Residue, then its C-alpha position, 0 to 999 in steps of 0.5 A: m413715168p412710163i418705162y419702155e423696153f428697146q432692143c439694138n438692132q446692131c448688137n441686139t442688146k436689151f434696155d429700158e428707157y424711162f420717159r416723163s410722159a407717153s408723149e415724150q420723144k427723145e433720141l435713143f442710143c444703145p448703151s453698149c454699142q452707141s448705135n441709134h438703130i434701135h426698136k420698141l419691144f412689146s413688153l408684157f407686165g403682170m399684176s397681182s390682185g389684192s383684198d377686194g375689200n370684204g377679206d377675200s383675196s385671191s393669190c393669183g391674179s389670173c382668175t377671179a377665184s377666191t382661192c387657188t384650189g381650182c386653178s390648174 
């Protein structure tokens, strides 16, 4: 289920909306002022890496090192 973030052009309220699929379209309204003048925000997401299967794992997802001793 995709989750998209929107912002109201009228009152600047940010809100999330759930969709059944990426191709679903629905008319959206601001939860604060009920305006339909909204725009979709570019959302960033984070991902953490787990074990690679041989016991080594990194505690940060930004590099491929097995430890963060070399991270700055």
